[in-house]
C-alpha positions in Angstrom: 15.7 -5.9 8.5 12.2 -5.6 7.2 12.0 -3.8 3.8 9.3 -1.6 5.3 11.4 -0.5 8.2 12.7 3.1 8.3 16.4 3.4 7.7 18.5 4.9 10.4 19.0 8.7 10.3 22.8 8.7 10.0 25.0 10.0 7.3 26.6 6.5 7.0 23.3 4.9 6.4 22.4 7.4 3.8 25.7 6.9 2.0 25.1 3.1 2.0 21.5 3.4 0.8 20.8 2.6 -2.8 17.5 4.6 -2.6 18.4 8.3 -2.9 14.9 9.7 -3.2 13.9 11.2 0.2 10.7 12.2 1.9 10.3 14.3 5.0 10.8 12.3 8.2 10.4 13.1 11.8 11.5 16.7 12.7 12.0 17.4 9.0 14.9 15.0 8.7 15.1 13.3 5.3 14.3 9.6 5.2 14.6 7.1 2.3 11.6 5.6 0.6 11.8 1.8 0.7 11.5 -0.2 -2.4 8.3 -1.7 -1.1 6.8 1.7 -0.6 7.7 2.7 -4.1 6.0 -0.5 -5.4 2.9 0.4 -3.5 2.9 3.9 -5.0 3.3 2.6 -8.5 0.6 -0.1 -7.9 -1.7 2.6 -6.7 -1.1 4.7 -9.8 -1.8 1.6 -12.0 -5.0 0.6 -10.1 -6.2 4.2 -10.3 -5.8 4.2 -14.0 -7.5 0.8 -14.2 -10.5 2.0 -12.2 -10.8 5.3 -14.1 -10.1 4.3 -17.7 -10.4 0.5 -17.7 -7.0 0.4 -19.4 -5.5 -3.1 -20.0 -3.3 -4.2 -17.1 -0.4 -5.0 -19.4 -0.5 -1.5 -21.0 -0.7 0.1 -17.5 2.3 -1.9 -16.4 4.3 -1.1 -19.5 3.6 2.6 -19.0 4.6 2.5 -15.3 7.8 0.6 -16.0 8.9 3.5 -18.3 9.0 6.0 -15.3 12.4 7.2 -14.3 12.2 6.0 -10.7 10.5 2.6 -11.4 13.8 0.7 -11.2 14.0 1.6 -7.5 10.8 -0.2 -6.6 10.4 -3.8 -5.5 9.3 -5.1 -8.9 8.0 -8.5 -7.6 5.9 -6.7 -5.0 4.6 -4.3 -7.6 3.7 -7.1 -10.0 1.9 -9.0 -7.1 -0.1 -5.9 -6.1 -1.0 -4.6 -9.5 -2.0 -7.9 -11.1 -3.2 -9.5 -7.9 -5.6 -6.6 -7.1 -6.9 -6.5 -10.7 -7.4 -10.3 -10.9 -9.0 -10.5 -7.5 -10.9 -7.2 -7.5 -14.3 -8.9 -6.8 -12.8 -11.0 -4.0 -11.1 -8.0 -2.4 -14.3 -6.0 -2.6 -16.1 -8.9 -0.9 -13.6 -8.8 2.0 -13.9 -5.0 2.3 -17.7 -4.6 1.8 -18.8 -5.6 5.3 -16.6 -2.9 6.8 -17.7 -0.1 4.4 -20.3 2.5 5.0 -21.2 2.8 1.3 -21.0 0.7 -1.9 -17.6 0.4 -3.4 -18.9 2.2 -6.5 -19.2 5.3 -4.3 -15.6 5.2 -3.0 -13.1 7.6 -4.4 -10.9 5.7 -6.9 -7.8 6.5 -4.7 -9.4 5.2 -1.6 -10.7 2.1 -3.4 -7.3 1.3 -4.8 -5.6 1.9 -1.5 -8.1 -0.4 0.2 -7.4 -3.1 -2.4 -3.7 -2.8 -1.8 -4.2 -3.1 2.0 -6.6 -6.0 1.7 -4.4 -7.8 -0.8 -1.4 -7.5 1.5 -3.4 -8.6 4.5 -4.6 -11.6 2.5 -1.5 -12.7 0.5 1.6 -11.0 1.9 2.0 -12.7 5.2 5.6 -11.6 5.5 4.2 -8.1 5.9 2.9 -7.6 9.5 -0.7 -6.6 9.5 0.1 -3.3 11.2 2.6 -2.4 8.5 0.1 -3.3 5.8 -2.4 -1.0 7.4 0.1 1.8 8.0 1.5 1.7 4.5 -2.1 2.0 3.1 -2.8 4.9 5.5 0.4 6.6 4.2 -0.7 6.1 0.6 -4.1 7.6 1.4 -2.5 10.6 3.1 -0.2 11.2 0.1 -2.6 10.7 -2.7 -6.1 10.7 -1.3 -8.6 13.2 0.1 -8.2 15.2 3.3 -9.6 12.6 5.7 -9.5 9.5 3.5 -6.6 8.0 5.5 -8.9 7.8 8.5 -11.5 5.9 6.6 -8.8 3.6 5.1 -7.4 3.0 8.6 -10.8 2.0 10.0 -11.8 -0.3 7.2 -8.5 -2.1 7.1 -8.3 -2.4 10.9 -11.7 -4.2 10.8 -10.6 -6.3 7.8 -7.5 -7.4 9.6 -9.5 -8.8 12.5 -11.2 -11.1 9.9 -8.2 -11.8 7.7 -5.5 -12.2 10.4 -7.3 -12.9 13.6 -4.4 -14.7 15.4 -2.0 -11.9 14.6 -4.4 -9.2 15.7 -5.2 -11.1 18.9 -1.5 -11.6 19.6 -0.8 -7.9 19.2 -3.6 -7.1 21.7 -2.1 -9.5 24.3 1.3 -7.9 24.0 0.0 -4.5 25.0 
């Protein structure tokens, strides 16, 4: 089962789950946050801090690892996202820029960080389907960004996916 897939909504599944934190699911039913989703949320927090304060990546990571729920995230994915986005910030901006309607300096820090996460996953995390990478970024933007920021993130990453994963995008079109 994909780490990003939703867990079944049954009492047995909840009892077996090692991830007790819940978010509202369809029809108000609780659903578990995946370890990958948690890693994206922590990476977003770290990237936001890096964009705003310019704090050293190691200090950001150390601070985030002290959070109570950090142990429930996919640590390898978190490390890849946080350090990968910071180390490749210029390259990720170059991927995103053709699809933006303004300079990256004018993006909100949350949207900028979310776009980096999406672009990084589209570029480097080929085990994550492109639609999942986009959807997870949209969900981050809904949770942490401005009112309609998720729509912007969706549009930019959708266009970026056509460049970064053309075969996968084309295959999805032909399956419809």
